[in-house]
N, C-alpha and C positions, 0 to 999 in steps of 0.2 A: 504494500500500500504506500502511495506517495504521500509524504508529509513535508511540511515546511515549518521552519522555526521563525518566530518573530520576537523581537526584544520588546519588553514592556518595562518602562522605568516608573517605579512608584517610590517617591521620596528619594532616598539614597540607595535603595536596593534595586538591583537589576534582576529581572525575571525573564525566563524564556518560556514561550508558549508554543506548543505544537498543535496545529489544527489539521484534522484529517478531513477528506472530502465527505466521509460518511457522517460527519458531525463533529463539533469542536470537543477536544479533550484537553486536559491539563497535564503538563509534565515539566518538572524542574522550575516550578513557579515561585518558590520561596514561601513566605508565610502570609503576606498581604500587607494591609487589609484589602479585601475585596468586598464588593456589595452584591447581594443576591438579587438577581433579576427575575428568576423564575425557579420554582421548586417542582421537580419531576420525581417519579418513583426511582429511588436509588441514586439520584444525582441532583445537583443544583447548577444553574447557569449563573455565572458571576462575571462582573466587570471590575476593573481596578477602581477602588473607592475614590481616588482623586483624579481620575481621568475626566477629560472634558466630555460632557454629554452632547450627543448629536442625534440626528434623526435615525441613524442606524448604528447600534452598538457593535461596531466591527471588531472591537477588542473583547467581546464576550467569549468566555471559555467554559468548559464543563468540568465540574469537580464531583467526584463520587462521594456518596454518603454510605456509612456502614449499614448492615442489614437491619439494625434497629430503627433506622431513619432518624437518628439523633446525633448530636455532637456535644462536646464538652462546653461548658460555660461556667461563669462564676456562680450560677444558681443550680449547678448540677447539669445533667444531660437534658438538652432541650431539642425540640424539633425546629430546624431552620425555617425561617419565614422570609417572604419577599420583603426586601428593604433591610435585611440584616447585614451588618458588617461582620466578616468572617476571616479566618486565617485558613490557608490551604497548605498542606505539607508538600514535601519535595516530590512526591509521587502522584500528586493530583487528588488527594483525598481531603475532604472537609475536616479540618482539625479542631476548630474552635469557633464558637459564636461569641463575638465581643459584646460587652454590656449594651443593652438597649436603652436609649434615652426616652423612648416612648413606644407603646405597643397597643394596637387595637385588638382586643381579646374578646372572644365569646365562649360560652359553654359549648362543648361538643354535643351535637344533637343526640338526645337519648342517653347521654352519659355525663350528667351535670357535675360529676366530681372531677372531670377532666376538662381542660380548656384548649382552645385553638387560637393561635396568634394569626390574625388575618393580614396584618402588615406591621412592620417594625420601623422605628426611626422616622416616623412621619411628623409633619408640622401642621398639616391641615386635613381634617376629615370632611369631605363633601358628602353630606347626607342627601341623596337624590330621591325625590318622590314625584310621582306623576300627578298632573292635574286632571288627566282623563285616563282611567276612571278617577273618581274623586279621591283626594289624598286621604290616607289613613293616619289620623293624628296620633293614635296610640303607637303606631310603628315609628313615626317620627320621634316621639318622646323616647322610645326604647333605644333607637339608634343614637340619639343625642346623648343619652346616658352612657352608652358605650364610648362615644367620642370624648365626653368629658373625663371619663375614667382613664382614657389612653394617655392623657397629658398633652394631646394636640388640640388645636383650635377647631371647633365645629362650625360649619357653614351649611345652611340648607339651600338646596337648589331644586326649584320646582320646574319640571320640564313639561313640554307639550302645551305651552301657553296658547299656541295657535289653534288648538282644538276645542277651546272652551270660550264661552261668551264673556265671562267676567273673571279673568285671571287675577286681577288686582284684588277683588273682593275675596277670592279664595286664598290668596296669599296672606291677607289680614287674619283669616282664621288660623292659618298655619303659624303665623308670627305670634299669635296669642298662646300657642303651645310651645314656642321656641324662644322663650324669654332670654334676652341677652345675646341672641345669635342673629347674625345677618341672614336674611332670607332673600334669595334672588329668583326672579321669574325669567325663564328662558324659553326660546323657541329655536332649537338648533337648526331646523331646516332653513330659517331665514337669517340666523345669526343674532336675533334679537336678545338682548340681555346678557350677552357673553362678555362684554368689556369688563365689568366688575370682576368676573372670574379670571380673565386674562391678567388683570392687575395682581392677582395672587401668585402668578407664575414667575416669581423672582428667582434669579440664579441660586442654585443650591437648595431650594425648597422642595420638599417632598409632599405630595398630596395623595390621599387615597380616596377612591370613590366607592361608596356603599349604598345599597338600596335594593328594592325588590326586582325580580325579573320583569322586564318590560318597562322599566322606568326610564330607559334611554341612557343608561350609564355609558355603554360603549360608544353610542352616537355622540354623547357629550365629550368623551375622551378624544374621539376623532376630530371633533370641531375645535377643541382646544389645541390639539396637536397639529392641525392643519393638514392632515393626511389620514389615510385609512390605516390607522395603527391597530384597530381591533375590529373583529367581525361583528356585524350587526344583523338583526333579523326582524321580521314582521311580527305584529301582534297576532294572537290567536283570534278566532272568530268571536269568542266570549269577552274580548277586551283584555284578557290577562296576558302577561308577558311570557315569552319563551326564553329559555336559557340560551344565550348566544355566547357568553363568556363562560368557559368551563374550568378556568384556572385563574390564579392571581398572577399578574405580570407587571413588571415595572416598565413604563414607557418613557424613554428620554425625549425631551423637547429641545428644540433648537436654541431656546433662550437660556438653557441651563437648569430649568426645573425638571422634575420627573413626576409622572402620574402613575398610580397603581390602580388598575382596574380589578374588580372582584366579581365573582359569580353572583347571581341574584340570591338573596337570602330569604328563603321561605320561612324558616324558623330561626329566630335569633335568641339563643340562650343567653341570659343576662349574667355578665360578670361585672359587678359594680360595688362601690362602697358608698357610705353615707354622704360623702362630699359630692360624688358624681350625681347622686339622686337629688341632692339639695341644689346643685347647679341647674339641673333640668327643670326642677319644680321650685324655682326660686320664690315664686309667689306664695306657695304653700309653706315653704320653709320660713318665710317672713311672718306669716300668720301664726305658725307654731311657736315662734318666739314670744308671742303675746298671750299665750295660754296661761291660765292661773297657775297650773302645776307644771313643773319642768319635765315630769315623766308622763305627761298627758298622752293617752292612747288615741285621742281624737275620736272617741266613740260616744261615751255617755258622761264624761266628767263635766262638772259645772265649770263655767268660765273658759270653755274651750273656744278659742278664736277661730279655729278651722271649722268646727261645726256651725258656729254662728254665721260664718261667711257662706256656708252651704244654705242655711235657712234664708238669709236675705238675698241670695242669688248672686253675690259678688264672686263666688267660687262655683265653677261649673261642676255638676255631678260627674260627668264623664271624666274630667281631669282628676278629680278626687279619687275616683275608682282606679284610674290608671296609676296614680301615685301609690295607692295602697298595694296594688297588684305588683308593681315593680319592687316596692320595699320588701314584700313577702318573698318574691322570687330571689332577690339578691341575698336575703338572709338565709334562705334554704340552700342556695348555691354555696354560700360561705360555710355553712355547717357541713355540707358534703365534702368540701375541700379539706376542712379541718379533720373530718373523720378519715379521709384518705391519707393525709399526712401523718396522722397518729398511727394508722395501720402500717405505713411504710417505716416509721420510726420503730415500732415494735418489731417488725421484721428485721430491721438493721441490728437492733440490740440482740435479737435472737442469733443472728449470724455471728456477731462479734463474740457473744458468750460461747457459742459452740466452738469457734476457732480457738478461744482462750483455753477451754477445757481440753481440746485436742493437744495444744502445745504443752499444757501442764502434764497430761498423761503420757505424752510421747515427746519428751524434750529433744530427742535426737532426730525427730522427724520421721521415725519409723512407725509403721502401722502394725497393729496386732495381727 
């Protein structure tokens, strides 16, 4: 097989990359850092972390991942995610995931004690929701909670403005559920409303796009990239979206920013803390501070400012129910994680104890 070598300079370290016609591979590449562009089964596609981004990442190479699909990190072994900064060893294997400055995380579907990193080291989370069919406010609140928890800045993007008669009025309803968050209305077919989003694409900034299937995420990515970077599809006859993105992928832009597109999220398991929920429901958090009792459950206690707002109509029943639901789900997920970590610690202690007893009984390393 014919191969050619190309030199890649990262900082002061010189690395050599060998690219084969059947697909890029890594050999003699040094340690990095590299940035993960895409995660495949058994491998990741990476680019030099400090390379200049352009419309075609020609310097992307492939690094293999061990059979567990994980790599070492400061937090133990983790599954690499798009956007991660990583080190690669001299034979082209993913050696280490460097500390993440932010991470968009959700519970793994059906297994709420495990989590999945949707994107790492992101600066802005674009929460994309369609105006046709009507936007789902509860879903917007859920995705905003994930975004606040990630450490990145959330921004709401309402697509398909050209398909509804009153996009501005619908945007006001969404803005009421997205307190403290910029809400932009766009029509990607005409380019309407894209300029405020383009202003976010500053050099070195990473944005991730999340939302349901059919919301127009890939179309939005293409519009911002100025090219067909991601495949797009038509809506189904019932108005629901089809999955056109089947993987997460980092898309470099000519201006130096990068976008991460994600598959449509049908079910979004919540991984959140009290601060993230308070950010999303800042209006209710402010009301709760006015309750007579600091440990108010906001159900039957006298002097509850939250219940009073429900009675006088200043707090919407739907929003209250969404808040309580997300609080319960986040608490349940936290308990599941704590139980899993406790079980892992018990298993670790058991292994260490067994090894100690073996060394005590067989000091010379002999077996009976």
